[in-house]
C-alpha positions, 0 to 999 in steps of 0.5 A, spaced: 499 499 499 502 506 498 501 512 502 501 519 498 504 525 502 501 532 500 503 538 501 499 541 506 502 549 503 501 545 496 503 546 490 511 550 488 511 554 481 517 553 477 523 557 478 522 562 473 529 567 474 528 571 468 520 572 466 518 570 473 524 574 477 520 581 478 520 585 485 512 587 488 513 594 486 517 594 480 513 594 473 512 586 471 517 588 464 522 589 468 526 584 470 532 582 476 536 581 470 536 588 468 536 592 475 543 588 475 544 588 469 543 597 468 550 599 472 553 594 469 552 599 463 551 605 466 558 604 469 562 601 462 559 607 457 561 613 463 568 609 463 570 609 455 569 616 454 573 618 459 577 613 457 578 615 450 578 622 452 584 622 457 588 617 452 585 621 446 588 628 448 595 623 451 595 621 444 594 628 441 600 631 446 604 625 443 605 626 437 605 634 438 610 633 442 614 629 437 613 633 431 616 639 436 621 636 437 623 634 430 621 643 428 626 644 434 632 638 430 630 643 424 629 649 426 637 648 429 639 645 421 636 651 418 640 656 423 647 652 423 646 653 415 646 660 417 651 661 421 655 657 416 654 662 410 657 667 415 663 664 416 664 663 410 663 670 408 669 672 413 673 667 411 673 669 403 674 676 406 680 674 410 683 671 404 680 678 399 683 682 404 691 678 405 692 678 397 697 682 394 695 688 391 688 689 394 691 696 397 695 699 393 688 698 387 683 700 392 687 707 395 689 709 388 681 706 386 686 702 381 678 698 378 681 693 373 687 692 378 681 689 384 678 686 379 683 681 377 686 681 385 678 679 387 676 675 382 678 670 383 677 669 391 670 671 389 670 665 384 672 659 388 668 661 394 661 661 389 660 668 392 654 671 390 655 678 391 661 682 392 662 689 393 669 695 393 667 701 396 672 707 398 673 710 403 667 715 402 663 709 401 664 711 393 663 704 389 668 703 386 667 695 383 661 691 382 662 683 382 656 678 382 655 670 382 654 665 376 647 663 379 645 671 381 649 673 374 640 675 371 639 680 376 647 683 375 643 690 375 639 689 379 642 687 385 647 693 385 646 699 389 650 705 388 649 706 396 652 700 399 657 704 402 653 708 406 650 702 410 651 701 417 655 696 416 658 700 410 659 706 415 662 701 422 668 698 418 670 706 414 670 708 421 675 703 424 670 700 429 673 693 434 671 689 438 673 684 442 672 678 435 676 684 431 674 688 426 671 684 421 662 686 422 657 682 419 649 683 418 643 684 415 642 689 410 636 693 407 638 695 401 635 699 394 634 692 392 631 688 398 635 685 405 642 681 404 646 679 408 653 681 408 659 681 411 664 686 411 672 687 412 676 694 412 680 695 408 688 699 411 694 702 408 699 704 414 694 706 420 688 709 414 682 705 412 682 707 405 676 703 403 672 696 405 669 690 401 662 688 402 661 680 402 653 677 401 649 674 398 641 676 398 637 674 403 633 670 399 638 665 396 640 665 404 634 663 405 635 657 399 640 654 403 636 654 409 631 650 406 635 645 403 638 644 410 632 642 414 627 640 409 623 645 412 620 652 410 624 657 412 621 665 412 624 671 416 620 677 418 623 684 422 624 685 428 616 689 427 613 683 424 615 685 417 616 680 412 622 680 409 624 672 405 622 666 405 624 659 402 618 653 402 618 646 400 613 645 393 609 643 398 609 648 404 605 655 403 606 662 403 607 665 410 603 670 413 604 677 410 607 679 418 608 677 426 604 681 430 609 685 434 609 683 440 610 676 438 615 678 433 619 682 439 618 676 444 622 671 438 627 676 438 630 674 444 627 667 445 633 663 442 633 658 448 627 657 449 623 657 441 616 660 440 611 654 437 604 655 436 600 652 430 596 656 424 592 654 417 594 656 411 591 653 405 587 649 409 591 645 412 595 646 420 602 648 420 606 647 425 612 654 426 616 654 431 620 661 431 627 663 434 631 669 432 637 670 426 642 671 428 649 675 425 655 674 429 652 672 436 647 677 436 639 677 433 637 680 426 630 677 424 625 672 427 625 665 423 620 663 423 621 654 421 615 651 419 613 644 418 605 642 415 602 639 421 599 632 416 605 629 420 602 630 428 594 629 424 596 622 421 600 620 428 595 622 432 589 620 428 592 613 428 593 612 435 586 614 436 585 608 431 588 603 436 585 606 443 578 606 439 579 597 437 582 596 445 576 600 449 572 596 445 574 590 446 574 592 454 567 594 453 565 587 450 569 584 455 565 587 461 558 588 458 559 580 457 561 579 464 556 583 467 549 581 463 553 572 466 553 575 473 546 578 472 544 572 469 547 567 475 544 573 480 537 573 477 537 565 477 538 564 483 534 570 487 528 568 482 522 570 487 516 564 487 510 566 481 504 571 484 
């Protein structure tokens, strides 16, 4: 005989963790699993947004810092090319002033003899401009190199001997560096980079020799040495010369005067800025251009910020993939955990 024992409470409802695990105070549509999962979704979204923002800023700053370091290196290359140009001019002047017959020809105003003794040095050193003036600053001889021969007449200023550089040399001024001077000279045809030396007969200055190159030719050397766009500005901020790469853009017509003044004194810590030209971003570095150790203009070294944009975009894409994978793993863990909690804490059906 079989005895049937009945449960006094009555039959129990089957466990239904997803559909029946509902809190009496909640809408039937909101399950316990959804309540458990919701915080995971909110926290994951907040952390993803915060992480994306922070890492994007870090990536952008890192790429910009890398570009600034490269620009500083390029600026030093450009400045080194300019310094080398100055040294070439000074060395050429030493050879000319020491050549036999120069003093006598200059003292006697013999242009033919001057040409015969100076031309070999000018040709061997590939000098663009060589001008000889007498003690009163009057032009006696003007030699032009092959690279500028097509504009020889244009690159001649009869009043070159009256410029501050020529007058300083003719006055016999000297300092700890000697009696040879260099400067950025404004002439009738534009700006030129010049070095000058006096020619003496006994204790008397009988004239001076000036060797130089047009500023645009100097900037060309700097661009070739550093492979960047190079421009020069006066201390007032006016543009006085530029040379750009084939893919470069024209520089600003002027700099704000206060920015130009600060750049003239920023040798140790060059100024940096980002500008838009031809719908492209360019990163610039502003620092003084020096001759004989003194600032004579503002040098603007610029490079298209494509390196910055590409590097930052690539890094952001990598970060997006990484953050996406982390989010998916987090959400997956949240779904699994919420399912476990809902199943274990399912309520009886009402």
